[in-house]
DSSP file (Angstrom, degrees, kcal/mol; ACC not computed):
  #  RESIDUE AA STRUCTURE BP1 BP2  ACC     N-H-->O    O-->H-N    N-H-->O    O-->H-N    TCO  KAPPA ALPHA  PHI   PSI    X-CA   Y-CA   Z-CA
    1    1 A M              0   0    0      0, 0.0    37,-0.0     0, 0.0     2,-0.0   0.000 360.0 360.0 360.0 165.0   -0.8   -9.5   15.0
    2    2 A G        -     0   0    0      1,-0.1     2,-0.4    33,-0.1    33,-0.0  -0.096 360.0-102.3 -80.8-176.3    0.5   -9.8   11.4
    3    3 A K        -     0   0    0      2,-0.0     2,-0.6    -2,-0.0    -1,-0.1  -0.839  18.3-134.7-110.3 147.2    1.3  -12.9    9.5
    4    4 A L        -     0   0    0     -2,-0.4     2,-0.5     2,-0.0     0, 0.0  -0.900  23.8-167.1 -98.4 122.6    4.6  -14.4    8.7
    5    5 A K        -     0   0    0     -2,-0.6     2,-0.4     2,-0.0    -2,-0.0  -0.950   7.1-152.7-115.5 125.2    4.9  -15.4    5.1
    6    6 A L        -     0   0    0     -2,-0.5     2,-0.3     0, 0.0    -2,-0.0  -0.804  13.7-157.3 -96.2 134.8    7.7  -17.6    3.9
    7    7 A Y        -     0   0    0     -2,-0.4     2,-0.3     4,-0.0    -2,-0.0  -0.801  23.4-106.7-112.0 152.1    8.8  -17.3    0.3
    8    8 A D    >   -     0   0    0     -2,-0.3     3,-1.8     1,-0.1    -1,-0.0  -0.585  27.7-132.0 -71.1 135.6   10.6  -19.7   -2.0
    9    9 A I  T 3  S+     0   0    0     -2,-0.3    -1,-0.1     1,-0.3    -2,-0.0   0.679 104.7  62.7 -67.6 -15.0   14.2  -18.4   -2.5
   10   10 A N  T 3  S+     0   0    0      2,-0.1    -1,-0.3     3,-0.0     3,-0.0   0.524  76.4 109.7 -86.4  -4.8   13.8  -18.9   -6.3
   11   11 A T  S <  S-     0   0    0     -3,-1.8     5,-0.0     1,-0.1    -4,-0.0  -0.549  78.5-112.5 -71.0 129.8   11.0  -16.3   -6.4
   12   12 A P    >>  -     0   0    0      0, 0.0     4,-1.4     0, 0.0     3,-0.5  -0.324  16.1-125.4 -64.7 146.0   12.2  -13.1   -8.2
   13   13 A R  H 3> S+     0   0    0      1,-0.2     4,-2.4     2,-0.2     5,-0.2   0.845 108.9  60.5 -59.2 -36.6   12.6  -10.0   -6.1
   14   14 A E  H 3> S+     0   0    0      1,-0.2     4,-2.3     2,-0.2    -1,-0.2   0.880 102.5  51.7 -61.6 -38.4   10.4   -8.0   -8.5
   15   15 A A  H <> S+     0   0    0     -3,-0.5     4,-2.1     2,-0.2    -1,-0.2   0.886 110.0  49.4 -65.9 -38.9    7.4  -10.4   -7.9
   16   16 A L  H  X S+     0   0    0     -4,-1.4     4,-2.6     2,-0.2     5,-0.2   0.913 110.7  49.9 -65.8 -42.5    7.8  -10.0   -4.1
   17   17 A V  H  X S+     0   0    0     -4,-2.4     4,-2.5     1,-0.2    -2,-0.2   0.920 111.1  49.0 -63.0 -44.2    7.9   -6.2   -4.4
   18   18 A E  H  X S+     0   0    0     -4,-2.3     4,-2.3     2,-0.2    -1,-0.2   0.912 112.2  48.6 -62.1 -42.8    4.7   -6.2   -6.6
   19   19 A E  H  X S+     0   0    0     -4,-2.1     4,-2.0     2,-0.2    -2,-0.2   0.930 113.4  45.9 -64.1 -45.7    2.9   -8.5   -4.2
   20   20 A R  H  X S+     0   0    0     -4,-2.6     4,-2.4     1,-0.2    -1,-0.2   0.882 112.0  52.2 -66.5 -38.0    3.8   -6.4   -1.1
   21   21 A D  H  X S+     0   0    0     -4,-2.5     4,-2.8    -5,-0.2     5,-0.2   0.914 109.0  49.6 -62.5 -43.0    2.9   -3.1   -2.9
   22   22 A S  H  X S+     0   0    0     -4,-2.3     4,-1.2     1,-0.2    -2,-0.2   0.890 111.6  48.3 -66.1 -37.8   -0.5   -4.5   -3.9
   23   23 A V  H  < S+     0   0    0     -4,-2.0     4,-0.5     2,-0.2    -1,-0.2   0.929 114.1  46.8 -65.6 -44.3   -1.2   -5.6   -0.3
   24   24 A Y  H >< S+     0   0    0     -4,-2.4     3,-1.2     1,-0.2    -2,-0.2   0.927 112.8  48.2 -63.6 -45.6    0.0   -2.2    1.1
   25   25 A L  H 3< S+     0   0    0     -4,-2.8    -1,-0.2     1,-0.3    -2,-0.2   0.720 103.9  61.5 -71.2 -19.7   -2.0   -0.2   -1.4
   26   26 A S  T 3< S+     0   0    0     -4,-1.2    -1,-0.3    -5,-0.2    -2,-0.2   0.607  89.3  91.4 -80.3 -10.6   -5.2   -2.2   -0.8
   27   27 A R  S <  S-     0   0    0     -3,-1.2    -3,-0.0    -4,-0.5    -4,-0.0  -0.505  80.4-116.4 -84.1 153.0   -5.2   -1.1    2.9
   28   28 A T     >  -     0   0    0     -2,-0.2     4,-2.2     1,-0.1     5,-0.2  -0.431  30.8-107.1 -78.3 161.2   -7.1    2.0    4.2
   29   29 A P  H  > S+     0   0    0      0, 0.0     4,-2.4     0, 0.0     5,-0.2   0.865 122.4  55.1 -57.3 -34.9   -5.1    4.8    5.7
   30   30 A E  H  > S+     0   0    0      2,-0.2     4,-2.4     1,-0.2     5,-0.2   0.915 107.6  48.2 -64.5 -42.6   -6.4    3.8    9.1
   31   31 A Q  H  > S+     0   0    0      1,-0.2     4,-1.7     2,-0.2    -1,-0.2   0.884 111.3  51.0 -65.3 -38.2   -5.1    0.2    8.6
   32   32 A R  H  X S+     0   0    0     -4,-2.2     4,-1.7     2,-0.2    -2,-0.2   0.923 110.6  49.1 -63.4 -44.0   -1.7    1.6    7.5
   33   33 A F  H  X S+     0   0    0     -4,-2.4     4,-2.0     1,-0.2     3,-0.2   0.936 112.2  46.4 -62.2 -48.3   -1.5    3.9   10.6
   34   34 A F  H  X S+     0   0    0     -4,-2.4     4,-2.0     1,-0.2    -1,-0.2   0.794 107.8  58.7 -68.1 -26.5   -2.3    1.1   13.0
   35   35 A G  H  X S+     0   0    0     -4,-1.7     4,-2.1    -5,-0.2    -1,-0.2   0.888 105.5  49.0 -65.0 -39.6    0.2   -1.2   11.2
   36   36 A V  H  X S+     0   0    0     -4,-1.7     4,-2.3    -3,-0.2    -2,-0.2   0.910 110.3  50.7 -65.9 -42.2    2.9    1.4   12.0
   37   37 A L  H  X S+     0   0    0     -4,-2.0     4,-2.3     1,-0.2    -2,-0.2   0.892 109.5  51.4 -62.0 -38.4    1.9    1.5   15.6
   38   38 A Q  H  X S+     0   0    0     -4,-2.0     4,-2.3     2,-0.2    -2,-0.2   0.906 109.3  49.5 -65.4 -41.9    2.0   -2.3   15.8
   39   39 A L  H  X S+     0   0    0     -4,-2.1     4,-2.4     2,-0.2    -1,-0.2   0.888 110.1  51.5 -63.9 -38.2    5.5   -2.4   14.3
   40   40 A N  H  X S+     0   0    0     -4,-2.3     4,-2.2     2,-0.2    -2,-0.2   0.921 109.8  49.2 -64.1 -43.5    6.6    0.2   16.9
   41   41 A Y  H  X S+     0   0    0     -4,-2.3     4,-2.3     1,-0.2    -2,-0.2   0.917 112.1  48.5 -60.9 -44.0    5.2   -1.8   19.7
   42   42 A I  H  X S+     0   0    0     -4,-2.3     4,-2.5     1,-0.2    -1,-0.2   0.909 110.2  51.3 -64.2 -42.1    6.9   -5.0   18.5
   43   43 A S  H  X S+     0   0    0     -4,-2.4     4,-0.9     1,-0.2    -1,-0.2   0.892 111.3  47.3 -64.8 -39.1   10.3   -3.1   18.1
   44   44 A V  H  <>S+     0   0    0     -4,-2.2     5,-2.4     2,-0.2     6,-0.5   0.916 112.4  50.2 -66.7 -42.4   10.1   -1.8   21.7
   45   45 A T  H ><5S+     0   0    0     -4,-2.3     3,-1.2     1,-0.2    -2,-0.2   0.912 111.3  47.7 -61.4 -43.4    9.2   -5.2   23.0
   46   46 A M  H 3<5S+     0   0    0     -4,-2.5    -1,-0.2     1,-0.3    -2,-0.2   0.676 106.1  59.9 -73.4 -16.3   12.1   -6.9   21.2
   47   47 A N  T ><5S-     0   0    0     -4,-0.9     3,-0.9    -3,-0.4    -1,-0.3   0.073 125.3 -96.4 -99.2  23.6   14.5   -4.2   22.4
   48   48 A G  T < 5S-     0   0    0     -3,-1.2    -3,-0.2     1,-0.2    -2,-0.1   0.777  78.6 -54.2  72.7  26.9   13.8   -5.0   26.1
   49   49 A G  T 3 <S+     0   0    0     -5,-2.4    -1,-0.2     1,-0.3    -4,-0.2   0.440 111.2 116.7  87.5  -0.7   11.2   -2.3   26.6
   50   50 A Q    <   -     0   0    0     -3,-0.9    -1,-0.3    -6,-0.5    -3,-0.2  -0.845  67.7-117.2-101.9 136.8   13.5    0.5   25.4
   51   51 A P        -     0   0    0      0, 0.0   -10,-0.0     0, 0.0    -7,-0.0  -0.344  12.9-132.3 -68.1 153.2   12.5    2.5   22.2
   52   52 A L  S    S+     0   0    0    -12,-0.1    11,-0.9     1,-0.1     2,-0.4   0.788  95.7  41.6 -74.3 -27.5   14.9    2.3   19.3
   53   53 A K  E     +A   62   0A   0      9,-0.2     9,-0.2     7,-0.0    -1,-0.1  -0.955  69.4 173.3-120.7 139.6   14.8    6.1   18.9
   54   54 A S  E     -A   61   0A   0      7,-1.2     7,-1.4    -2,-0.4     2,-0.2  -0.998  37.0-102.1-144.6 146.4   14.9    8.5   21.8
   55   55 A P  E     +A   60   0A   0      0, 0.0     2,-0.3     0, 0.0     5,-0.2  -0.463  37.8 174.3 -69.5 134.8   15.1   12.3   22.0
   56   56 A Q        -     0   0    0      3,-1.4     2,-0.6    -2,-0.2    -2,-0.0  -0.797  60.9 -57.4-141.7  94.5   18.6   13.6   22.8
   57   57 A G  S    S+     0   0    0     -2,-0.3     2,-0.8     4,-0.0     4,-0.0  -0.597 122.7  17.6  74.5-116.6   19.0   17.4   22.7
   58   58 A K  S    S-     0   0    0     -2,-0.6     2,-0.1    -3,-0.1    -1,-0.0  -0.819 123.3 -26.7 -97.3 108.6   18.0   18.6   19.2
   59   59 A G  S    S-     0   0    0     -2,-0.8    -3,-1.4     2,-0.0     2,-0.5  -0.344  93.7 -47.3  90.7-170.2   16.0   16.1   17.3
   60   60 A I  E     -A   55   0A   0     -5,-0.2     2,-0.5    -2,-0.1    -2,-0.0  -0.906  47.9-161.6-109.4 129.5   15.9   12.3   17.4
   61   61 A I  E     -A   54   0A   0     -7,-1.4    -7,-1.2    -2,-0.5     2,-0.6  -0.934  12.1-142.4-112.4 129.0   19.1   10.3   17.5
   62   62 A I  E     +A   53   0A   0     -2,-0.5     2,-0.3    -9,-0.2    -9,-0.2  -0.808  35.9 169.4 -88.7 123.4   19.1    6.6   16.6
   63   63 A R        -     0   0    0    -11,-0.9    -2,-0.0    -2,-0.6     0, 0.0  -0.947  32.8-135.4-137.4 155.8   21.6    4.9   18.9
   64   64 A K        -     0   0    0     -2,-0.3     2,-0.1     1,-0.0   -12,-0.0  -0.865  37.1-105.8-104.8 143.6   22.7    1.5   20.0
   65   65 A P        -     0   0    0      0, 0.0     2,-0.5     0, 0.0    -1,-0.0  -0.415  35.1-112.8 -67.4 144.3   23.2    0.7   23.6
   66   66 A N              0   0    0      1,-0.1     0, 0.0    -2,-0.1     0, 0.0  -0.670 360.0 360.0 -78.7 123.3   26.9    0.4   24.7
   67   67 A I              0   0    0     -2,-0.5    -1,-0.1    -3,-0.0     0, 0.0   0.394 360.0 360.0-104.5 360.0   27.7   -3.1   25.7
């Protein structure tokens, strides 16, 4: 799993963007791909086992469940 990093609220947004960009660009394409798969797994788990996107007719529709 990934790491949770807490930032000081006084840190400028530009510094955070630069740090995250450097971490992303230092990864191999394989690591980037498996990172996306990990995020997809986490999103399905947090959504009660249902995917956030599902095919409905033509294309993929992002929908919220009706409560």
